N, C-alpha and C positions, 0 to 999 in steps of 0.2 A: 525625545529627539532621535534615539537609536531606532525606534520603530519607524519613524518617518524616513530616516536614511535608508532603512532596509526596504521600505515600500518603494522609494524612488529607485533604488538599485534593481528591485525586481522588475519594475516597469522598463528600465533600461535594458535589462537582460532579455525580456520578452521581445522588445524591438530588435535587439541585436540578434536574437535567436531566429526571428522571422527572416531577417536579412540573410543569415547564414544558411537557412534552409535552401535558398535558391543557389547558393554557391557551393555548398558541401553536401554531398550525398552521404547517407549513413554508411555505405560501404567504403567511403573514402576516409572515415574517421580513423586516425592512427591508433593502433593498439600497441600497448607496451607491456610485455610479460617479463616475469622473472623477479623473484625476491632479491636476487643478487645485484640487479641493476635497475632500481626504481627510478623513474624519471624525476628530475629535479623540479619540474613545473607541475607535476600532477601525480596521480596514482597513489600508491601506498604511503609515500613520504610527503605528500603535498602539504598537509597541515603544519608539519614542523618547519616548512619552508615559507610560511606565510604568517609570521607573528603579528603583522599589522592587521590582518583580517581577524585573527583570533581575539584581538583586544575588544572587538565589538560583537563577537559571536555569542549567541545565547540560543542553544538548541537542546532539545530533549530527545533521547534515544530510548525507546521503550520496548521491552519484551512482553511486559504485562503491566497491569495497573494495581497499585496498592489500594485495596479496599476490602472491607469485611462484608460488603453487600454481595449476595449470591447472584452476580451478574457476569456474563461472558460476552465476548464479541467474536462473531464469525467473520472471517475475511476471505476474499476470493481474488486470486491473482491471475494476471496474464491476458484476460479477455478484453473486450467482449468477442465472442465467436458464435457462429450460427448453430453449431452442433449442441453445445451444452449450456450456454448462458441463459437461453429461454427456460430450460428445464430448472436451473438453479433459481431463477426469478419466480417461476411457478411455485416451487417448494417454499420459498420464503413468503410469497403472497398467501399461500394456503395457510401457513402457520402464523401469519401476520407478524413476521420477525424482520427487523432491520439488520442490515449487514454493511460491511465496508468493502468496496470493490477497488482494488489497486489495478488501474487500467494501463495497458500498453497503448501509447498514443497512436501508433500506426494501425492497431486493431480497432480502436475507437473510430478513427478516420474511415476505415473500410466498412465498418458495420454500425454506423451511427444509428440507423433506423431501428436496430434491434433493441436499443436501450433508451432512445430519446424520450419516450413517454412512460418509462417504467421505473425510474430511479427516485421517485419523490421520497420514499421512506428510507432510502439508502444513502450512504456516504461514498464519495469518490476520492481516491488518492492517486497520486502520480507514481507510475511504475516504469518510467522512462519511455522514450519513443520506440526504441528498437529491441528492447530487452537485452542489450549488450551488458557486459560486466563493467559497471561504472568504475569499479576500483582499478581498472586497467587503463582508464582514460585520464587525460589531463583535465584541469578544471574547466577550461574553455569548452571542451567537447561535452563534459557532463552538463554544463549550463545549456548547451544547445539541445541535448536530449531532454532536459527538464522543461525548457521553455517551449519547445514544440508541443509537448504533451500538455503542459499547462494551458496553452492557447486552445487546443482542440477540445479539452474538457470544458473550458469556459464557454466556448462557442456552441458546442453541441448540447451541453447540459445546463448552461446558464448560471454556473457558479464555479468559482475558482477552487482548486484543491488546496488543502492546508497540510496534507500529510504526504510523506514520501516513503515508499518501501523500495529499497534498491534491489534490482534483480539478484536472485540467489542469496539475498541477505548479506552480500559482500559490501563492506564499507572501507573506502579509502579516504584519506584526508581531503582529496579533491571533492568527493561526494559530500562530506560534512560541510565544507565551506560553501559549496554550491547550494546545498539545502538551506543553510543559514541565510544566504543572499535572497532566497525566495521566501523566507520566513516560514519554512516548513519544519515540522517535527518529523522525526524518523521513527517508523513503526516496524518492528520485527515481529516475533511471535514466541509464545511459550509452549504451544501444542500444535502439532501438524498431523494431517492425515498420512498414515503410513500404508499407502495403497499397495506397494509391492509386497510388503510383509503379509498383508491380509488379502492378497489377490484372490485367493480361493476361500476366503472366510469373511464375507461381508458383515456377519453379525459380530465377529471379533473386532472389526473396524469400528462398529457402533459402540461396543463396550469400551474400547480403548479410549474413545472420546468421553463418553458418558461417565465412566468410572473415575477418570483421572483429572478432569479439569477442576480448577479451584476458582474461588471468587477473584475476579480481575483477569482471568485467562484471555489471551488473544489466540484464536484458533486459525490456522492456515489451511486453506483448500485452494483448488484451482478450477476455473471454469472453462479452460481449454487445455489441450495437451494430448498425451497418449492415452489409449483406451483403458489402461489399468486404473486411471483416476476415477473411472465410473464406479468402482467398488465403493467409494465414499459418496459420490454425488447422488447415486441412486438410493442411498440410505439416509439422506439428510433429514427426512421426516422422522425417522426412527430416532435419530440423535436429538432432534428438538423435543420429541415426546419424552425420551429418557431423561433429558436434562430438566425439563419441567417437572417430572416426577420427583426429582431431587430438590426441587424448590428454586431452580435457577430461572432467571429472566435474561433478556437479550438486549443488546445495545450496539450502536455503532462504536467505533473506537473513540471518537470524540465525546460521545455520551458517556462512555466508560471513564474516560479521563476526567469528565465533569464530576463524577463521583469522588474521585481523588481530590479534586480541587475545592469542591464545595464544602462549606462547613455544615450546611443543613440542606442537602439536596431534596428537591421535590420530585418524587418518582414519576408523577404524571407528566412532568415537563422534561425530565432528564431521560426517561426511558420510554420505549414503546413495548408494550406487553404483547 
């Protein structure tokens, strides 16, 4: 019954979110800053102010997945965009590797044709509509951000997202409650590209990933942004090769989670080599 209630709630939120899109622009969403004055209806203190919602909440927040299998998940945030997303997809296709893309709704809306027919091996997650800091918004506006993106992902790519990565990795109670209403799990990361640190040392960036990931690692990269991020994106192939040499395989986040949940996983169905 809880799952049915959550499914019904998600449908209602999508309908409400669509209606809100016409009435409230992203720039009009109220922002609330300051640890000293958290809003009572949302933001950092929201979960503590909604005990009735927490009674039915069941949500997982992951930085990594507990597994002894030598499997990792690459994730790409903020796209799609015309400059780098095709390059990232080319690298993944060449290596025959699945990944998880946490898409910003307005970017997918603007660049749907870039990815419409290229995502069959990949997983899509919700990264909000505008890449605003959801932890500074009340629950109603978080739900609008998520519902708009949920709808465009389902419309363009033909499947609903089941994962959320909040922009900047910031979590407020309002975000957790909204994610629960959409039946999302929240995915953060255990390793990230350190492009600024390795700006003049691309091989160092490769070694930083290849030498330090562990079974169950979730790796964060970005497929749009400032030019320093190219130090990682241009060397994805070397990372894939180096990890394979260590015996690693690759999965989407949900496939990786499947390893944790399954008592006897079948590699051919859980993973894509």
